[in-house]
C-alpha positions as CSV (number, residue, x, y, z in Angstrom):
1,X,40.2,-15.0,14.4
2,X,39.6,-18.2,12.4
3,X,43.2,-19.3,13.0
4,X,42.7,-18.6,16.7
5,X,39.6,-20.8,16.8
6,X,41.2,-23.7,15.1
7,X,44.3,-23.5,17.3
8,X,42.0,-23.7,20.3
9,X,39.9,-26.6,19.1
10,X,42.9,-28.6,18.2
11,X,44.5,-28.0,21.6
12,X,41.5,-28.4,23.9
13,X,41.8,-32.1,24.3
14,X,45.5,-31.8,25.2
15,X,44.9,-28.9,27.6
16,X,41.8,-30.2,29.3
17,X,41.9,-34.0,29.0
18,X,41.7,-36.6,31.7
19,X,45.3,-36.9,32.9
20,X,45.3,-37.7,36.6
21,X,43.4,-38.4,39.8
22,X,40.3,-36.3,40.0
23,X,38.7,-34.8,43.0
24,X,39.1,-35.5,46.7
25,X,40.2,-38.9,48.1
26,X,37.9,-41.8,48.6
27,X,35.0,-41.8,51.0
28,X,37.3,-42.8,53.8
29,X,36.7,-45.0,56.8
30,X,37.3,-48.8,57.0
31,X,34.1,-49.9,55.3
32,X,31.1,-47.6,54.8
33,X,28.8,-50.4,53.6
34,X,26.1,-51.9,55.8
35,X,23.6,-52.8,53.2
36,X,22.8,-56.2,51.5
37,X,25.3,-57.7,49.1
38,X,28.4,-59.8,48.6
39,X,32.1,-59.4,48.4
40,X,33.3,-56.0,47.2
41,X,35.9,-57.8,45.1
42,X,33.0,-59.0,42.9
43,X,32.2,-55.5,41.5
44,X,31.7,-55.4,37.8
45,X,33.8,-53.3,35.5
46,X,32.6,-49.8,34.7
47,X,33.3,-48.1,31.3
48,X,33.6,-44.3,31.2
49,X,30.2,-42.9,30.6
50,X,29.5,-40.3,27.9
51,X,26.5,-38.1,28.5
52,X,23.6,-39.2,26.4
53,X,21.3,-36.7,24.7
54,X,19.0,-36.4,27.6
55,X,21.8,-36.0,30.1
56,X,23.5,-33.4,28.0
57,X,20.3,-31.4,27.5
58,X,19.5,-31.5,31.2
59,X,23.1,-30.7,32.2
60,X,23.5,-27.6,30.1
61,X,20.1,-26.4,31.4
62,X,21.1,-26.8,35.0
63,X,24.7,-25.5,34.5
64,X,23.9,-22.4,32.4
65,X,20.1,-21.9,32.7
66,X,20.0,-22.0,28.9
67,X,16.9,-21.7,26.7
68,X,18.7,-23.5,23.9
69,X,18.4,-27.2,23.2
70,X,21.5,-28.2,21.2
71,X,21.0,-31.9,21.9
72,X,18.0,-31.8,19.6
73,X,20.4,-31.9,16.7
74,X,22.4,-34.8,18.1
75,X,21.9,-38.3,16.6
76,X,19.9,-40.7,18.6
77,X,21.9,-42.6,21.2
78,X,22.4,-46.3,20.7
79,X,20.1,-48.5,22.9
80,X,21.4,-51.5,24.7
81,X,19.5,-53.9,26.9
82,X,16.5,-51.6,26.6
83,X,18.1,-48.3,27.7
84,X,20.0,-45.5,26.1
85,X,22.3,-44.8,29.0
86,X,24.5,-47.9,28.8
87,X,28.1,-46.7,28.8
88,X,29.4,-49.5,26.7
89,X,27.6,-48.3,23.6
90,X,27.8,-44.5,24.2
91,X,30.7,-44.0,21.8
92,X,31.9,-40.7,20.4
93,X,32.0,-40.4,16.6
94,X,33.7,-37.6,14.7
95,X,30.2,-36.3,13.7
96,X,29.1,-36.3,17.4
97,X,32.2,-34.3,18.3
98,X,31.5,-31.7,15.6
99,X,28.0,-31.3,17.0
100,X,29.5,-30.8,20.5
101,X,31.8,-28.1,19.0
102,X,28.7,-26.3,17.5
103,X,26.8,-26.7,20.8
104,X,29.6,-25.3,22.8
105,X,29.9,-22.3,20.5
106,X,26.2,-21.6,20.6
107,X,25.9,-22.1,24.4
108,X,28.9,-19.8,25.0
109,X,27.6,-17.1,22.8
110,X,24.2,-17.2,24.6
111,X,26.0,-17.2,28.0
112,X,28.1,-14.1,27.2
113,X,25.5,-12.0,25.4
114,X,22.3,-12.6,27.4
115,X,21.2,-12.3,31.0
116,X,23.0,-15.5,31.8
117,X,26.3,-13.6,31.7
118,X,25.8,-12.0,35.1
119,X,25.7,-15.5,36.7
120,X,28.9,-16.5,35.1
121,X,31.0,-13.3,34.8
122,X,30.5,-12.0,38.3
123,X,33.6,-9.8,38.5
124,X,36.0,-7.9,36.1
125,X,37.4,-10.4,33.7
126,X,40.2,-8.0,32.8
127,X,41.7,-9.0,36.2
128,X,43.6,-12.3,36.0
129,X,42.5,-13.3,39.6
130,X,38.9,-12.6,38.7
131,X,39.2,-14.9,35.7
132,X,40.6,-17.6,38.0
133,X,37.4,-17.3,40.1
134,X,35.2,-17.3,37.0
135,X,36.8,-20.4,35.6
136,X,37.0,-22.2,38.9
137,X,33.3,-21.7,39.6
138,X,32.1,-22.7,36.2
139,X,34.5,-25.5,35.5
140,X,34.0,-27.1,39.0
141,X,30.2,-27.2,38.3
142,X,30.6,-28.3,34.7
143,X,33.1,-31.0,35.5
144,X,31.1,-31.9,38.7
145,X,34.1,-31.8,41.1
146,X,36.7,-29.4,42.4
147,X,39.2,-28.2,39.8
148,X,42.9,-28.1,40.3
149,X,45.2,-25.0,40.1
150,X,46.8,-26.6,37.0
151,X,43.5,-26.9,35.3
152,X,42.7,-23.3,35.9
153,X,46.1,-22.3,34.6
154,X,45.3,-24.2,31.4
155,X,42.1,-22.3,31.0
156,X,44.0,-19.1,31.5
157,X,46.3,-20.3,28.6
158,X,43.3,-20.2,26.3
159,X,42.9,-16.5,27.2
160,X,46.6,-16.0,26.5
161,X,46.1,-17.7,23.1
162,X,43.4,-15.1,22.2
163,X,45.5,-12.2,23.4
164,X,48.6,-13.4,21.5
165,X,46.4,-13.5,18.3
166,X,45.4,-9.9,18.8
167,X,42.0,-10.6,20.3
168,X,40.6,-9.2,23.5
169,X,39.9,-10.7,26.9
170,X,36.2,-11.2,25.9
171,X,37.4,-13.5,23.1
172,X,39.6,-15.3,25.6
173,X,36.6,-15.8,27.9
174,X,34.7,-17.3,25.0
175,X,37.4,-19.7,24.2
176,X,37.9,-20.8,27.8
177,X,34.1,-21.4,28.3
178,X,34.0,-23.4,25.0
179,X,37.0,-25.3,26.3
180,X,35.2,-26.2,29.5
181,X,32.2,-27.5,27.5
182,X,34.4,-29.4,25.1
183,X,36.5,-31.0,27.8
184,X,36.2,-34.8,28.3
185,X,35.5,-33.9,32.0
186,X,32.2,-32.4,30.8
187,X,31.2,-34.6,27.9
188,X,32.0,-37.8,29.9
189,X,31.5,-38.7,33.6
190,X,35.1,-39.7,34.4
191,X,35.8,-41.9,37.4
192,X,39.6,-42.0,37.4
193,X,41.8,-44.4,39.4
194,X,44.7,-43.8,41.7
195,X,46.3,-46.7,39.9
196,X,45.0,-46.6,36.3
197,X,46.6,-50.0,35.5
198,X,44.8,-51.8,38.3
199,X,41.5,-53.5,37.7
200,X,40.9,-54.0,41.5
201,X,37.7,-52.4,42.8
202,X,38.0,-49.1,44.7
203,X,35.5,-46.8,46.4
204,X,34.4,-43.7,44.4
205,X,35.3,-40.4,45.8
206,X,32.6,-38.1,47.2
207,X,32.1,-36.1,43.9
208,X,32.1,-39.2,41.7
209,X,29.4,-40.7,44.0
210,X,27.4,-37.5,43.9
211,X,27.6,-37.5,40.1
212,X,26.4,-41.1,39.9
213,X,23.5,-40.3,42.2
214,X,22.4,-37.2,40.2
215,X,22.5,-38.9,36.8
216,X,20.6,-41.9,38.3
217,X,17.8,-39.8,39.8
218,X,17.8,-36.7,37.7
219,X,19.6,-37.5,34.4
220,X,21.5,-34.4,35.2
221,X,24.4,-32.8,37.1
222,X,24.4,-32.4,40.9
223,X,22.8,-29.3,42.3
224,X,24.4,-27.0,44.9
225,X,23.0,-29.0,47.8
226,X,24.4,-32.3,46.5
227,X,27.8,-30.7,45.8
228,X,27.7,-29.4,49.4
229,X,26.9,-32.9,50.7
230,X,29.9,-34.3,48.8
231,X,32.2,-31.5,50.0
232,X,31.3,-32.1,53.6
233,X,31.4,-35.9,53.5
234,X,27.7,-36.5,54.0
235,X,27.6,-39.2,51.3
236,X,30.0,-41.4,53.1
237,X,27.5,-43.4,55.1
238,X,24.1,-44.9,54.4
239,X,22.2,-42.2,56.4
240,X,23.7,-39.4,54.4
241,X,23.0,-41.1,51.1
242,X,19.5,-41.9,52.1
243,X,18.8,-38.4,53.2
244,X,20.0,-37.1,49.8
245,X,17.8,-39.6,47.9
246,X,14.8,-38.5,49.9
247,X,15.5,-34.9,49.0
248,X,16.2,-35.5,45.4
249,X,13.1,-37.7,44.9
250,X,11.0,-34.8,46.2
251,X,12.5,-32.4,43.6
252,X,10.7,-31.9,40.3
253,X,13.8,-33.2,38.4
254,X,12.9,-36.7,39.7
255,X,10.4,-36.7,36.8
256,X,13.4,-37.9,34.8
257,X,13.0,-41.3,36.4
258,X,9.5,-41.5,35.0
259,X,10.5,-40.2,31.6
260,X,13.8,-42.1,31.2
261,X,13.6,-45.2,33.4
262,X,9.9,-46.0,33.2
263,X,9.8,-44.4,29.7
264,X,12.1,-47.1,28.4
265,X,11.3,-50.0,30.7
266,X,7.6,-49.7,30.2
267,X,8.1,-48.5,26.6
268,X,6.2,-45.2,27.0
269,X,8.7,-43.6,24.6
270,X,7.9,-46.1,21.9
271,X,4.3,-44.9,21.7
272,X,5.4,-41.8,19.8
273,X,6.8,-43.9,17.0
274,X,4.1,-46.5,16.8
275,X,1.5,-45.9,14.1
276,X,-1.6,-48.1,14.2
277,X,-3.3,-48.7,10.8
278,X,-5.9,-46.0,10.3
279,X,-8.2,-48.2,8.2
280,X,-8.3,-50.8,11.0
281,X,-8.4,-48.4,13.9
282,X,-9.9,-45.0,12.7
283,X,-10.5,-44.0,16.3
284,X,-6.8,-43.7,16.9
285,X,-5.6,-40.1,17.1
286,X,-3.1,-37.9,18.8
287,X,-5.4,-37.2,21.7
288,X,-5.7,-40.9,22.5
289,X,-1.9,-41.4,22.1
290,X,-1.2,-38.5,24.5
291,X,-3.8,-39.6,27.0
292,X,-2.3,-43.1,27.1
293,X,1.2,-41.8,27.5
294,X,0.2,-39.5,30.4
295,X,-1.8,-42.3,32.0
296,X,1.3,-44.5,32.2
297,X,3.5,-41.7,33.5
298,X,1.1,-40.7,36.2
299,X,0.5,-44.4,37.1
300,X,4.2,-45.0,37.6
301,X,4.6,-41.7,39.4
302,X,2.4,-43.1,42.3
303,X,4.9,-45.9,42.7
304,X,7.9,-43.6,42.5
305,X,6.5,-41.5,45.3
306,X,5.9,-44.6,47.4
307,X,2.2,-44.2,47.5
308,X,1.7,-47.7,46.2
309,X,4.1,-50.7,46.8
310,X,5.6,-52.4,43.8
311,X,3.9,-55.6,44.9
312,X,0.7,-54.0,43.4
313,X,2.3,-53.0,40.0
314,X,0.5,-55.7,38.1
315,X,-2.7,-55.7,40.2
316,X,-3.9,-52.2,41.1
317,X,-7.3,-50.8,41.9
318,X,-6.6,-47.4,40.2
319,X,-5.5,-45.7,37.1
320,X,-5.6,-42.2,35.5
321,X,-8.3,-41.4,33.0
322,X,-9.9,-38.5,31.2
323,X,-13.1,-38.5,29.1
324,X,-11.3,-39.6,26.0
325,X,-9.4,-42.5,27.6
326,X,-12.4,-43.7,29.7
327,X,-14.6,-43.9,26.7
328,X,-11.9,-45.8,24.8
329,X,-11.6,-48.3,27.7
330,X,-15.4,-48.6,28.0
331,X,-15.4,-47.4,31.6
332,X,-18.4,-45.3,32.9
333,X,-16.5,-42.3,34.3
334,X,-17.7,-38.7,33.8
335,X,-14.4,-36.8,33.5
336,X,-13.0,-33.8,31.8
337,X,-10.0,-33.4,29.5
338,X,-7.5,-33.6,32.3
339,X,-6.4,-37.0,33.6
340,X,-7.6,-37.8,37.1
341,X,-6.9,-40.7,39.4
342,X,-9.9,-43.1,39.4
343,X,-10.7,-46.2,41.5
344,X,-11.4,-49.4,39.7
345,X,-13.7,-52.2,40.7
346,X,-12.6,-55.9,40.8
347,X,-15.0,-56.5,37.9
348,X,-13.5,-53.8,35.7
349,X,-11.3,-55.0,32.8
350,X,-8.4,-52.7,33.9
351,X,-6.3,-54.0,36.7
352,X,-2.7,-52.7,36.5
353,X,0.4,-52.3,34.4
354,X,-0.5,-55.0,31.8
355,X,-3.8,-53.3,30.9
356,X,-2.4,-49.8,30.3
357,X,-3.3,-48.8,26.8
358,X,0.2,-47.6,26.0
359,X,1.8,-51.0,26.7
360,X,-0.8,-52.9,24.9
361,X,-0.5,-50.7,21.8
362,X,3.3,-50.8,21.5
363,X,3.4,-54.6,21.9
364,X,1.0,-55.0,18.9
365,X,1.4,-54.7,15.2
366,X,-0.3,-51.8,13.3
367,X,-3.2,-54.1,12.4
368,X,-3.6,-56.7,15.1
369,X,-2.5,-57.9,18.5
370,X,0.8,-59.8,18.8
371,X,0.7,-62.4,21.6
372,X,4.3,-63.1,20.7
373,X,5.4,-59.5,21.2
374,X,3.4,-59.2,24.4
375,X,4.7,-62.5,25.7
376,X,8.3,-61.6,24.9
377,X,7.9,-58.2,26.7
378,X,6.6,-59.9,29.8
379,X,9.4,-62.5,29.8
380,X,12.2,-59.9,29.2
381,X,11.0,-56.9,31.2
382,X,9.1,-58.5,34.1
383,X,10.8,-61.9,34.5
384,X,14.2,-61.1,33.1
385,X,14.1,-64.3,31.0
386,X,15.2,-63.8,27.4
387,X,13.7,-66.3,25.0
388,X,16.0,-67.7,22.3
389,X,15.7,-66.4,18.8
390,X,13.4,-68.1,16.4
391,X,14.9,-70.8,14.1
392,X,15.6,-69.8,10.6
393,X,13.0,-70.3,7.9
394,X,10.0,-70.1,10.2
395,X,7.1,-68.1,8.7
396,X,5.5,-65.4,10.8
397,X,1.8,-64.9,11.3
398,X,-0.2,-62.8,8.9
399,X,0.3,-59.1,9.5
400,X,-3.0,-57.9,8.0
401,X,-5.1,-59.2,10.8
402,X,-7.1,-61.5,8.6
403,X,-7.3,-65.2,9.1
404,X,-9.7,-68.1,9.3
405,X,-9.4,-68.4,13.0
406,X,-8.1,-66.7,16.1
407,X,-4.5,-66.0,16.8
408,X,-4.6,-68.7,19.4
409,X,-5.5,-71.2,16.6
410,X,-2.6,-70.0,14.5
411,X,-0.1,-70.1,17.3
412,X,-1.1,-73.7,18.0
413,X,0.4,-74.5,14.7
414,X,3.8,-73.0,15.8
415,X,3.7,-75.0,19.0
416,X,3.0,-78.2,17.0
417,X,6.4,-77.8,15.4
418,X,9.0,-79.1,17.9
419,X,11.6,-76.5,16.7
420,X,9.1,-73.8,17.7
421,X,7.5,-75.3,20.7
422,X,10.3,-74.6,23.2
423,X,10.1,-70.9,22.7
424,X,6.4,-70.5,22.0
425,X,5.4,-72.5,25.1
426,X,7.2,-69.8,27.1
427,X,5.8,-66.7,25.2
428,X,2.4,-67.6,23.9
429,X,0.5,-68.2,27.1
430,X,1.6,-64.9,28.5
431,X,0.7,-63.0,25.4
432,X,-2.6,-64.8,24.9
433,X,-3.6,-63.9,28.4
434,X,-4.0,-60.3,27.1
435,X,-6.0,-61.2,24.0
436,X,-9.1,-59.5,25.5
437,X,-7.3,-56.2,24.6
438,X,-7.0,-55.2,20.9
439,X,-4.1,-53.6,19.1
440,X,-4.8,-50.2,20.6
441,X,-5.8,-51.4,24.1
442,X,-9.6,-51.5,23.8
443,X,-11.4,-54.3,25.6
444,X,-13.1,-56.9,23.4
445,X,-14.8,-60.3,23.8
446,X,-14.5,-61.3,20.2
447,X,-11.7,-61.2,17.6
448,X,-13.1,-61.1,14.0
449,X,-16.2,-62.9,15.1
450,X,-14.5,-65.6,17.1
451,X,-14.8,-65.6,20.9
452,X,-11.6,-64.6,22.7
453,X,-10.1,-67.2,25.0
454,X,-7.5,-65.6,27.3
455,X,-7.0,-68.7,29.5
456,X,-3.7,-70.5,29.6
457,X,-1.1,-72.6,31.4
458,X,2.4,-71.5,32.2
459,X,5.4,-73.8,31.8
460,X,5.4,-74.4,35.6
461,X,1.9,-75.9,35.4
462,X,0.0,-72.9,36.8
463,X,-3.3,-72.2,35.0
464,X,-5.3,-69.0,34.6
465,X,-8.6,-68.1,33.2
466,X,-7.8,-64.5,32.0
467,X,-5.3,-61.7,32.2
468,X,-6.1,-60.8,35.8
469,X,-5.3,-64.3,37.0
470,X,-2.2,-64.4,34.9
471,X,-1.0,-61.1,36.3
472,X,-1.4,-62.5,39.8
473,X,0.7,-65.5,38.9
474,X,3.5,-63.2,37.5
475,X,3.4,-60.9,40.5
476,X,3.8,-63.9,42.9
477,X,6.8,-65.3,40.8
478,X,10.0,-64.8,42.7
479,X,11.6,-63.8,39.4
480,X,9.4,-60.7,39.2
481,X,10.9,-59.0,42.4
482,X,14.4,-59.8,41.3
483,X,13.8,-58.5,37.8
484,X,12.6,-55.2,39.0
485,X,15.8,-54.9,41.0
486,X,17.9,-55.9,37.9
487,X,16.2,-53.3,35.7
488,X,16.7,-50.4,38.1
489,X,20.3,-51.5,38.8
490,X,21.0,-51.6,35.1
491,X,19.6,-48.1,34.6
492,X,21.3,-46.7,37.8
493,X,24.8,-47.9,36.8
494,X,24.6,-47.8,33.1
495,X,25.8,-51.3,32.8
496,X,24.4,-54.8,33.5
497,X,25.2,-56.7,36.6
498,X,28.0,-59.2,36.2
499,X,27.5,-62.8,37.2
500,X,29.5,-62.2,40.3
501,X,27.2,-59.4,41.4
502,X,24.1,-61.6,41.6
503,X,24.5,-62.0,45.4
504,X,24.2,-58.2,45.6
505,X,21.0,-58.2,43.6
506,X,19.5,-61.1,45.6
507,X,20.3,-59.3,48.8
508,X,18.8,-56.1,47.6
509,X,15.6,-57.9,46.4
510,X,15.3,-59.7,49.8
511,X,15.7,-56.4,51.7
512,X,13.3,-54.7,49.3
513,X,10.6,-57.3,49.9
514,X,11.0,-57.3,53.6
515,X,10.8,-53.5,53.8
516,X,7.4,-53.3,52.1
517,X,8.5,-53.1,48.5
518,X,8.1,-49.3,48.0
519,X,10.1,-48.0,45.1
520,X,11.9,-45.2,47.0
521,X,13.3,-47.8,49.3
522,X,14.6,-49.8,46.4
523,X,16.3,-46.7,45.0
524,X,18.0,-46.2,48.4
525,X,19.1,-49.9,48.6
526,X,20.7,-49.5,45.2
527,X,22.3,-46.2,46.0
528,X,23.8,-47.5,49.2
529,X,25.0,-50.8,47.7
530,X,28.6,-51.7,47.1
531,X,28.3,-51.8,43.3
532,X,26.9,-48.3,43.2
533,X,29.5,-46.8,45.5
534,X,32.5,-48.7,44.1
535,X,34.2,-48.9,40.7
536,X,36.4,-51.4,39.0
537,X,38.2,-50.2,35.9
538,X,39.0,-52.2,32.7
539,X,42.2,-52.8,31.0
540,X,40.8,-51.3,27.8
541,X,40.3,-47.9,29.6
542,X,43.9,-47.7,30.8
543,X,45.5,-48.5,27.4
């Protein structure tokens, strides 16, 4: 049996590797695109995308209905540009493949020995034609496109290996299912070219497009309805794609956009690893952390449903609170333990994204606020403007929260140094605009006995008296709308936009603003754009 297992593991890549054109032909028609954008020849290169931990977890759940979570043992995925689904850094190490082997073995054992079996083995596996049907059904879903007769024959060869080694058909089924789960067609999201040596852009076929869409919106494989839409050509025009986006956003699996897109863009995930200093903030506990995390997820969920336009992201008149969080914020709401949507007054110190406790906490140090961290976050995540790194040899501010003056006074010293001024003039006013909120997001009027001054002046000359006025200036900045588009585009495609793709982004941003700036519309504009429906390979992939 051991010899049989190793023979199979050594031969799976050869038997089930990527070796040709996959799926049906391209979407067809002369030009299916009618959305905003530029020349299709400007499409950026796409690297073959390995499933990250979240995508693997969700995919095996939706494929098999498993109760297991093998991805829990996988190493953390590398993060690039703020997200863990960037194809360029999703490499496959020998250790990772060993973990895939163990996961495939565990998942296969569960699939064949529990109630899951009836959904996979739906006929007599001792009959070769039945095995064809079993393999075709499972592999087509696992590989997210129709399988070929040659591929099914290769899976049958794995059964033959078991029989030739004196094993039974059941063992052959096990090896074939493990082979399906270890195939590059499962571990990766292949988008193969008719001409592998060409770097010219080409339209994705229906199944590749369905896969892009499902991993964008659900971080998982297509469901039966999306497979059916691909099979019947309903994704080939804007109307069909838009209809699928509407359907998929109404599915509970769209929570993945909150957990994975907003979770990383708005740094909700980072809250789990952030540990404020207990001596400085004894009121910090798991209940407060959990409440802050849920507040941000529920807050973003209202934008994802289109209940609130993105033009109000930074200046809203609502949030989600429970008793614990309301007390922490100093707001007079009589609430229970469950978070509820509450209306805010113009005089309340909470007014939108920048005053959410989770964001204020993760952009602080354990002992004090960090105007620099907060300013950098605003620059990078809301304005898509990355400040240069600090010059070597510059001392940082004290981390213990003690000083003879406010942080504003200390930062003035940095700006007095010409080598520091160019960066700090960009970052500091933005971060100082949030100084009314301490390192765990509570409102304050004094910092260690010194009055808090949250006024400032941006590089462009605009002045503000406090964080609310600063948020209004950011929201009116043309870079804000474009940056929201850039972040969602980056997440949707798992790669940054190339310089030649900026006309697409600008066109999407313009259409988004003109449409009312609701997030579901932005998702549709990206899904129907040329970059999303088109692929250009790289020379590295074809070598």
